[in-house]
C-alpha positions in Angstrom: 7.8 -4.4 21.2 5.6 -5.8 18.5 6.6 -6.1 14.9 3.9 -8.3 13.6 2.3 -6.2 10.9 4.8 -7.0 8.2 4.1 -9.8 5.7 6.2 -12.6 7.4 5.5 -15.1 4.8 6.9 -12.8 2.1 10.0 -12.2 4.2 10.6 -15.9 4.8 10.9 -16.5 1.1 14.5 -15.4 0.6 14.0 -15.4 -3.2 11.8 -12.4 -2.7 14.5 -10.6 -0.7 17.0 -11.3 -3.5 14.6 -9.8 -6.0 14.2 -6.7 -3.8 17.9 -6.4 -3.4 18.2 -6.5 -7.2 16.1 -3.4 -7.5 18.6 -1.5 -5.3 21.7 -2.8 -7.1 20.1 -2.1 -10.4 19.4 1.5 -9.4 23.0 2.0 -8.2 24.2 0.8 -11.7 21.6 2.9 -13.6 22.3 6.0 -11.6 26.0 5.6 -12.1 25.5 5.3 -15.9 23.2 8.2 -15.9 25.6 10.7 -14.3 28.7 9.4 -16.2 26.8 9.7 -19.5 25.9 13.3 -18.8 29.5 14.2 -19.5 29.9 11.9 -22.5 32.2 9.5 -20.7 30.1 6.5 -22.0 28.4 5.9 -25.2 24.9 7.1 -24.4 23.2 4.6 -26.6 24.9 1.6 -24.9 24.1 2.9 -21.4 20.5 3.6 -22.4 20.0 0.0 -23.4 21.4 -1.2 -20.1 19.6 1.2 -17.9 16.2 0.6 -19.6 16.6 -3.1 -19.3 17.5 -2.9 -15.6 14.8 -0.3 -14.8 12.0 -2.4 -16.4 13.2 -5.5 -14.6 13.2 -3.6 -11.3 9.6 -2.3 -12.0 8.5 -5.9 -12.6 9.8 -6.8 -9.2 8.1 -3.8 -7.6 4.8 -4.7 -9.2 5.2 -8.3 -8.1 5.9 -7.3 -4.4 3.0 -4.9 -4.4 0.7 -7.6 -5.7 1.9 -10.0 -3.0 1.6 -7.4 -0.2 -1.4 -6.5 1.9 -2.1 -2.9 0.9 -4.1 -1.7 3.9 -2.6 -3.9 6.6 -1.1 -1.9 9.4 -1.6 1.4 7.6 -4.2 4.0 8.2 -7.1 4.3 5.7 -6.3 7.9 4.9 -2.7 7.1 3.9 -3.8 4.2 1.7 -6.5 6.2 0.0 -4.1 9.1 -0.9 -1.5 6.6 -1.9 -3.9 4.8 -4.2 -5.1 8.2 -5.6 -1.5 9.1 -6.4 -0.8 5.8 -8.2 -4.0 6.1 -10.1 -3.3 9.6 -11.2 0.2 8.6 -12.3 -1.2 5.8 -14.4 -3.8 8.1 -15.8 -1.1 10.5 -16.8 0.8 7.7 -18.6 -2.4 6.5 -20.4 -3.1 10.1 -21.3 0.4 10.4 -22.7 -0.2 7.4 -25.0 -2.9 9.5 -26.7 -1.1 12.9 -26.9 2.5 11.7 -27.8 3.3 12.9 -31.3 6.8 12.2 -32.2 9.8 10.0 -31.4 11.0 12.1 -28.6 7.6 12.2 -26.9 7.5 8.4 -27.0 11.1 8.1 -25.9 10.5 10.2 -22.8 7.2 8.5 -22.0 8.7 5.0 -21.9 12.3 5.6 -20.8 11.6 8.2 -18.1 8.0 9.0 -17.2 6.8 5.4 -16.9 9.4 4.3 -14.4 9.0 7.4 -12.3 5.2 6.9 -12.3 5.7 3.5 -10.6 8.6 4.2 -8.3 6.1 4.8 -5.5 5.8 1.0 -5.3 9.0 1.1 -3.3 6.5 2.0 -0.5 6.0 -1.7 0.0 9.7 -2.3 0.7 9.4 0.2 3.6 6.0 -1.2 4.7 7.7 -4.6 5.3 10.0 -3.7 8.3 12.4 -6.6 8.0 12.9 -5.8 4.3 13.5 -2.1 5.1 16.1 -3.1 7.8 17.9 -5.4 5.3 18.1 -2.6 2.7 19.5 -0.3 5.4 22.0 -3.1 6.3 23.1 -3.4 2.6 23.7 0.3 2.3 25.9 0.4 5.4 27.8 -2.8 4.7 28.3 -2.5 1.0 27.1 0.7 -0.7 28.9 3.2 1.6 32.2 1.2 2.0 32.5 0.2 -1.7 31.3 3.5 -2.8 34.8 4.9 -2.1 35.8 3.1 -5.3 33.8 5.6 -7.3 36.0 8.5 -6.2 38.7 7.9 -8.9 35.9 7.5 -11.5 34.4 10.8 -10.3 37.6 12.7 -10.9 37.7 11.6 -14.5 34.0 11.7 -15.4 31.2 13.6 -13.6 32.3 15.5 -10.5 28.8 14.8 -9.0 29.0 11.1 -9.5 30.1 10.1 -6.0 27.8 12.6 -4.3 24.8 11.5 -6.4 25.3 7.8 -5.7 25.8 8.5 -2.0 22.6 10.6 -1.9 21.0 8.2 0.8 23.6 9.5 3.3 21.2 12.4 4.1 18.7 9.8 5.3 21.3 7.7 7.2 22.4 10.7 9.2 19.1 10.5 11.0 20.0 6.9 12.1 23.2 7.9 13.8 22.0 7.9 17.4 20.8 4.3 17.0 23.8 2.7 15.3 27.1 1.2 16.4 30.1 3.5 16.5 31.8 2.1 13.3 28.6 2.9 11.3 28.4 6.4 12.8 32.0 7.1 11.7 31.3 5.6 8.2 28.2 7.8 7.7 30.1 11.0 8.8 33.0 10.1 6.5 30.7 9.6 3.5 28.9 12.8 4.3 32.1 14.9 4.4 33.5 13.4 1.2 30.2 13.8 -0.7 30.4 17.5 0.2 34.1 18.0 -0.5 33.9 16.1 -3.8 31.8 18.9 -5.3 31.4 21.9 -3.0 29.0 23.7 -5.4 26.4 20.9 -5.4 23.9 23.0 -3.6 21.1 20.5 -3.2 23.4 18.0 -1.6 24.6 20.6 0.9 21.0 21.6 1.7 19.9 18.0 2.2 22.9 17.2 4.5 22.5 20.5 6.4 18.8 19.9 7.0 19.4 16.2 8.1 22.0 17.5 10.6 19.4 19.9 11.9 16.9 17.2 12.2 19.5 15.0 13.9 19.9 17.7 16.6 16.3 17.3 17.5 17.1 13.8 18.9 19.8 15.1 21.2 17.7 17.9 22.4 14.5 15.9 22.6 14.1 16.5 26.3 13.9 20.3 25.7 11.7 20.2 22.6 8.0 20.4 22.9 5.7 18.4 20.6 4.0 21.6 19.3 7.4 22.8 18.0 7.6 19.8 15.7 4.1 20.5 14.6 5.0 24.1 13.8 8.1 23.1 11.8 6.0 20.6 9.9 3.3 23.1 9.0 6.0 25.7 8.0 7.7 23.2 5.7 4.4 22.8 3.8 3.0 26.3 3.9 6.2 28.3 3.2 7.0 27.1 -0.3 3.3 27.4 -1.3 3.2 30.9 0.1 6.3 31.9 -1.8 5.0 30.3 -4.9 1.8 32.2 -4.6 3.6 35.5 -4.0 5.8 34.8 -7.0 2.7 34.4 -9.3 0.4 37.1 -8.0 2.6 39.3 -5.7 5.7 39.7 -8.0 8.0 38.5 -5.2 10.8 36.3 -6.4 12.6 34.6 -3.6 15.3 33.2 -5.9 16.1 36.7 -7.3 16.3 38.1 -3.8 18.6 35.4 -2.6 20.8 35.9 -5.7 21.6 39.4 -4.4 23.6 37.9 -1.5 27.3 38.1 -2.5 28.6 36.8 0.8 28.1 33.2 -0.2 30.5 33.0 -3.1 32.8 29.9 -3.4 35.5 28.8 -5.8 34.8 25.5 -7.4 37.5 22.9 -8.4 37.8 24.6 -11.8 38.8 27.9 -10.2 35.4 29.6 -11.0 33.7 31.8 -8.5 30.1 30.8 -8.0 27.4 32.3 -5.8 25.6 29.6 -3.9 22.4 31.6 -4.0 22.6 32.4 -7.7 19.2 32.4 -9.4 18.9 29.3 -11.6 15.2 28.7 -10.9 13.1 31.7 -11.7 13.2 31.3 -15.5 12.2 27.6 -15.1 9.1 28.6 -13.2 8.3 31.2 -15.8 8.7 28.8 -18.8 6.7 25.9 -17.3 3.9 28.2 -16.1 3.8 30.0 -19.4 3.4 26.7 -21.2 0.6 25.5 -19.0 -1.2 28.8 -19.3 -0.8 28.8 -23.1 -2.1 25.3 -23.5 -4.8 25.6 -20.8 -3.9 22.3 -19.2 -3.7 23.5 -15.6 -6.0 21.0 -14.2 -4.7 17.6 -15.4 -1.3 18.7 -16.9 0.3 17.9 -20.2 0.5 14.1 -19.5 3.5 11.9 -18.8 4.7 12.7 -22.4 4.3 16.5 -21.8 7.0 19.1 -22.4 7.4 22.8 -22.0 8.6 25.5 -24.3 12.0 26.9 -23.4 13.9 29.9 -24.6 16.9 29.3 -22.3 17.7 25.9 -23.6 18.0 25.1 -27.2 19.2 21.6 -28.1 21.0 21.5 -24.7 20.0 20.6 -21.2 17.8 17.8 -22.4 15.9 20.1 -24.8 15.0 19.1 -28.4 15.0 22.3 -30.3 12.9 24.6 -28.0 11.0 21.7 -26.3 12.1 20.4 -22.9 10.5 17.4 -21.1 11.5 18.2 -17.6 13.1 20.8 -15.5 15.4 20.7 -12.4 12.5 21.6 -10.1 10.4 18.6 -8.9 7.2 20.4 -8.3 7.2 22.0 -11.7 7.6 18.5 -13.3 4.7 17.2 -11.3 2.6 20.2 -12.2 3.6 19.9 -15.9 2.7 16.2 -16.1 0.0 15.8 -13.5 -1.6 19.2 -13.3 -3.0 20.9 -10.2 -4.9 17.8 -9.4 -1.7 15.8 -9.2 0.1 18.4 -7.1 -2.9 18.4 -4.6 -2.9 14.6 -4.3 0.9 14.5 -3.9 0.9 17.2 -1.2 -2.0 15.6 0.7 -0.2 12.2 0.7 3.1 13.6 2.0 1.3 15.9 4.5 -0.8 13.0 5.8 2.1 10.6 6.2 4.4 13.1 7.8 1.6 14.4 10.1 0.8 10.9 11.4 4.5 10.1 11.8 5.1 13.3 13.9 1.9 13.1 16.0 1.2 9.4 16.4 4.6 7.9 17.0 6.1 6.4 20.1 9.7 6.9 19.0 11.8 9.9 18.1 13.1 8.4 14.8 9.6 8.2 13.3 8.9 11.8 14.2 12.2 13.0 12.7 11.5 10.9 9.6 8.1 12.6 9.3 9.9 16.0 9.2 12.3 14.5 6.7 9.4 13.7 4.4 8.0 17.2 4.9 11.4 18.6 3.9 11.3 16.7 0.6 8.0 18.5 -0.2 9.7 21.9 0.5 12.8 20.8 -1.5 10.7 19.9 -4.5 10.2 23.6 -5.1 14.0 24.1 -5.4 15.2 20.9 -7.1 14.3 17.1 -6.8 14.8 15.6 -10.3 11.6 13.6 -10.9 13.3 10.4 -12.1 13.5 6.8 -11.2 16.6 7.0 -9.0 18.0 6.3 -5.5 16.7 9.6 -4.2 13.0 8.7 -4.7 13.6 5.0 -4.0 14.6 5.8 -0.5 12.0 8.5 -0.1 9.2 6.1 -0.9 10.8 3.4 1.3 10.8 5.8 4.2 7.1 6.8 3.5 6.2 3.1 3.6 8.1 2.6 6.9 6.6 5.4 8.9 3.1 4.6 7.5 3.1 1.4 9.5 1.6 1.6 12.9 3.9 -1.2 14.2 7.0 0.9 13.4 5.5 4.0 15.0 4.4 2.1 18.1 7.7 0.8 19.2 10.0 2.9 21.4 13.5 4.3 20.8 15.1 1.4 22.8 13.5 -1.1 20.4 14.6 1.0 17.4 18.1 1.0 18.7 18.0 -2.7 19.3 17.1 -3.5 15.7 19.5 -1.0 14.1 22.4 -2.1 16.3 22.0 -5.6 15.0 23.3 -4.4 11.6 
């Protein structure tokens, strides 16, 4: 039961922990402002100043912790290499954006959105240091989830997705349920149910929670599940979206349009409007982004971190400036737009390698399930995953860092339970 790979000297200095905690609290604040501002409940100019200030301070902390950390200690060479490639390609995209940015809105998006998202992978080092990761998990359980209930009244009067968006880490914490005390299990289930009921037509939230519950079941049926089943699920999560994407381009098969034909999954939202959970809100996004890349010929390296795509569906709405939109709701399209095919390949290889090692070279069930959780995020990026500096990607990169460490993967489930029950 060895946990010696983390940077103990870093953890002993509690001022570093306070700095790391600041990054999480700052993200909670900035995410709250973001979703409230979407409906005009706050003066957007004021909230932009606050969120930009907090985001840049958080990035300074991340850069500092990354500088103080041992990059290749306790992590396989393949993971570190792909991780470095991904950081390098993000930085290259940002520098490229400095040369291609043309107007005020290009520069605004480059510095207020793309830059921070390019560096959020540095949260990897929070997960790589196991005591820090455990303390972040402790903070979420003891403070974010309980005090998050205070957001419910604000959700009713501002953005209906506010509570569910801020509680987005609950899909991760569902996977911890077998290892936690009963009171934390009840809290997680309660947060999960409320986040669904607060906005029943928030499809991505339902998908994330549903998949997490499915992954959780793997723990309780672990005695009946063979290792090659996990490998098969892992491969399917990576191959299926790529296959459907290829068929959509060259085979004229549109999975979103086909799903939209299903009328049996219509719900009535809190405004009394009927909505099909499988309605097609993605096909036109693929068409517009791919058409832009084809027209500009920037398939290989993308349009840079300041890049945008031409849209006919949005005009001065949905974040568009006239007919120019800087990002879509589909994560993989944003990566393709900004980083090109090279970026998509690096990103996929990184997630595949991390999740593969977690599933096949771990001594505990949690690491294997977290590996599938990472693979699921790859598949989900073809449906949504806003590519922004937010709680969603903060915890994704934290988990990537955690399962990348051989010390975490080497301990057994009993040791995992011992540490998590200390929360």
